[in-house]
C-alpha positions in Angstrom: 3.6 13.3 0.5 1.4 13.5 -2.3 -0.4 10.2 -3.5 1.8 10.7 -6.8 4.8 10.4 -4.7 3.9 7.3 -3.2 3.1 5.3 -6.1 6.7 6.6 -7.5 7.9 5.2 -4.6 6.3 1.9 -5.1 6.9 1.8 -8.7 10.8 1.2 -7.8 9.7 -2.0 -6.8 9.3 -3.1 -10.2 6.2 -4.7 -9.6 2.6 -3.3 -11.2 0.9 -0.6 -9.3 -2.1 0.7 -9.3 -4.6 2.8 -7.3 -7.3 1.2 -5.0 -8.1 -1.9 -7.5 -7.4 -2.5 -11.3 -10.2 -2.4 -13.7 -12.4 -5.5 -13.5 -10.7 -8.4 -15.6 -7.8 -6.3 -16.2 -5.4 -7.1 -13.3 -2.0 -8.1 -14.2 -0.5 -11.6 -12.9 0.8 -11.8 -9.4 2.6 -10.7 -7.7 0.9 -6.7 -7.4 0.7 -3.7 -5.4 -2.4 -1.6 -5.0 -2.8 1.2 -2.5 -5.1 3.9 -1.7 -6.0 6.5 0.9 -8.5 4.9 3.4 -9.3 7.4 5.8 -7.7 10.7 7.1 -6.2 11.2 11.2 -6.0 14.4 11.1 -4.2 16.8 13.7 -5.9 19.6 15.2 -5.5 22.6 16.8 -7.9 25.7 17.9 -11.1 23.7 16.8 -9.6 22.9 13.1 -7.2 20.7 11.2 -3.7 22.0 12.0 -1.9 19.4 10.0 -4.1 16.8 7.4 -2.8 13.0 7.9 -3.9 10.8 5.4 -3.5 7.0 6.2 -2.5 4.9 3.0 -3.1 1.9 2.8 -0.5 -0.3 0.7 -1.5 -4.0 -0.5 0.7 -6.3 -2.0 -1.2 -9.1 -3.2 1.0 -12.5 -4.4 0.5 -16.5 -5.1 2.7 -18.0 -2.2 4.3 -16.4 0.5 7.2 -14.2 -0.9 9.4 -12.7 1.7 11.9 -11.6 -1.5 8.9 -9.6 -2.5 8.1 -8.1 0.6 11.8 -7.0 0.7 11.2 -5.2 -1.9 8.5 -3.2 -1.1 9.9 -2.8 2.4 13.1 -1.6 0.9 10.7 1.1 -1.0 9.1 2.4 2.0 12.6 2.3 4.1 12.0 6.3 4.1 8.6 5.9 5.8 7.3 4.3 9.4 4.8 1.4 8.2 3.1 -1.2 10.0 2.4 -4.7 8.2 -0.2 -7.3 8.7 -0.9 -10.5 6.7 -3.9 -12.6 5.8 -4.8 -14.8 3.3 -7.5 -14.5 1.0 -9.2 -17.9 0.2 -11.8 -17.0 -2.3 -9.2 -15.0 -3.7 -6.6 -18.1 -3.3 -3.6 -15.4 -2.5 -2.0 -13.7 0.1 -2.1 -9.9 1.0 0.3 -8.1 3.1 -0.9 -4.9 4.2 1.6 -1.9 4.7 -0.1 0.9 6.5 1.5 4.2 6.9 0.5 8.0 7.5 1.4 10.9 5.6 
């Protein structure tokens, strides 16, 4: 799966979506989604990459805890296996809901 396909899946949520980060002072109001290819977790055979696997992080940022917004993202990702973690970013005064997938 290509990054463009992931972007298209995320856009079905109706939320603003960008790769990695919004340009400085250009972020839309919360909630929004950033996604990035954080690292690879390739499958090897005979000493070389047999199947390339990218670890993708999908970051949902919200001002308040928003289960309905999380549901939108999870519905969009329903055809993929994902893991979810949550943290509150004090300096930004927002929640980061992190979905991790491998493609």
